[in-house]
N, C-alpha and C positions, 0 to 999 in steps of 0.2 A: 382427640383424633379427627375432630369434625371443623376444627380451625382450618386446617391446610388448604380445603378449596377455595375459602375465603380471601385467601392472601393475594390474588391478583385483582379482586373487586377492590380490596383496600389500597393496592397499589394505585390502581387508575383513579380512584375517589381522592387520592394526594395530589393528583397531578395539577399544577397551573390551567386556569380556565381556557379551553380550546385543545389542550393537549391529547385529551382522551379521544379526540377527532382526527388528531394528527397521528396517532399511533395504527389508525386504521390504513393509513398510506404506507406504513412500514412493511415491505413484502414479506411474506412467509414469516409472520409473527405468530407463536403460539400463546395465545392469550391466557391459556391455562398453567404456563410455565412461569413461575416468578422471576427466575434469571434471565429468561429472555426478556421479560416485561422491563426489568430494571436495566439491561444491555440497552434496549430500545429508547427508555427515558434519557440513559446517560448520552446516546448518540443525538437524540433530537437536542438536548441542551446544548450540546458543543455545536451541532450545525446550526442553530439558530444564530450563535456568536458570528459563524462564519459567512453565514448568507446575508447577514448585515453589511458585508465589505464589497466593494466592487471589485472583487477577485475571483477566479476560478478556483475550485479546490478538489480533492480527490477522496471517495468514500469506497474503503475496501471492505465489502460485504463479504465475510466468510459464510455467513448462513445461505445467501444466495449464489454464492461462490461468481461474485460479478464485481468489477471494479467500474466505478461510476464517476464521470467528470462532471461537475455541477457549478453552476453559477448563480447567485442569489437563490439557492434553494431549487434550481430548477435542473433537472437532468438534461446536457448537452450530448453526450454519448456515454456508451458505455462498453466494456470488454470482457466476454466471458473466461472464465478461469477454467483450465481443464483439472488443476488439482493444487492443493495448499498443504503446507504444515507449518506449524508455528510452535514456538517456545517462548515462556517468560512473559506472557500477555494478560497474566492473572491480575496484574496491579495497574494496568495503564488507565488512565482516566480522561487527560486531555487530547488536544490534537498534535500532530508532530511538523515540524517545518524541515522542508529540504535543504540539505547544506548545499549539495550541488547537483546538478541536473547530470545525466549520463554522457561520458565522452562521446565525441563524435570524431570518426575517421575521414578526414575530407578526402576526396579522390584528388591524386596527383596530375599535374598538367604534364602532358606528353612533351618531352625534350624537343621531340622531333618536330613539333607543332610548330605553329609560326611564332614569331617574336612577341607579337602582340596579344597571343591568346591568353584569355583571361580564366580565372579559377570559376569552375561551374558552380553555381550557387548550390547549397546544402538542400538534399532532398529527404524523403521519406527513407528512401533506399539507403542512404548513408547511415541511418541510425541502427544503434547495435540492437540485438535482440537478445542478449545475455548481459546483464549487467547488475550492478549492486548500488543500492540508494542508502546513504547515512542521513539521520534526522538529529534534530535536538528537540526535546529531550532524546537520550541515545534510544535508537531503534535502528536495526539493520532491516531492510528489505531486498531480498534476492530474486530477480526477475529471470526466468529460465524459460527455455523451450523445451519440448519433448526430446530426449535423447537421440530419438530417430530422425529428425530434423536434419542434424548435423553431428553427428557422434564425435567428430574429432573435436570440433569446437567447443561442444559440450564437455568434453572431458576436460580440455585444457583450461575451461572456465572454471570447471570443480577444483580443479589443481590448485588454481590462483586462489579460491576461496578459503582452501584449506591451509594453504601457506600463509594467508593473512590471518587466520585463525591461530595457527601454530605461532606466529611471531608475536602476536597479542598476549596469549599465554606466557612466552618466552620474557616479554619485557615487563610483564607482572610478577613473575618468580624474581628476575634480578633486582627488580625495585624494592621486593620485600613488603609489598602493598597489595592486598587482595582486592580486585576490582569486581564489584557485582556484575554477574552475566547480563549483558545487553539483550533487552527482548528481539527476537527475530521472527521474520516471515518469510518464506520461501513461496513464490507464486509461478506456476507454471501455466503458459499460455501460448496461444499459436505464434508464429514467428511474427506475422504480420501484426498482430495485437501488440506485442511487445514493442516493436519500433514504432507504433502507432502512440503508445504510451509514453516512450521516450522523445518523442515528438512534442508531446503536449506539455509535458512537466517542466516546471522552471525553477531557478533557484528561490528558497523562501517559501515555494507553494506549500500549502496546509494540507495533510492528510488526515482522514480519520478512519479508525478500524472499528467494525461492528464485529465483535467475536461470537463465535458459536457458543451456545450454552455448555459445551464440554471444556470451553477455556474461560 
């Protein structure tokens, strides 16, 4: 019965040299929680690999409810989350690569304008605030805003996501092959933050997820 309080100490003693100090930089880390320590070590292990490359990457921290944009291990900026829900995150281990960036609806050129009128460059205002991201290995992340920000748009988007799920289930039934459920994450953030995230991410960008202890 007296062994349990020693578990966090044993975990820290088994870390590679210098990592015990790195754990101090992990925000809101409960050093008395073995599950939280294991998750922090897993995250650090994966982030070291990504930080060695000259590319930006994303860390979704469900503990601090924050999405971090990083490069070479340094935080470039971050977006706070208002709410999140998740399913199937129990067995995730590695990073995920974004298959395709969110679609952009370009503004149309006014036909009544001059013939030589040019298409305006894409701006932050053109980026969506409700969208879904798919990854390899399989992971679905839904970025959404509070329903109060645009009830009609939010309802339409939710309907699209429900139809996508229903079609996936139908294809699984007619094919006769049971497909394992895809891990999913729903993130709710302010509309301007959702648009900024859509502006930032690129195809093949790496994402890491820091799970809360309950996951």
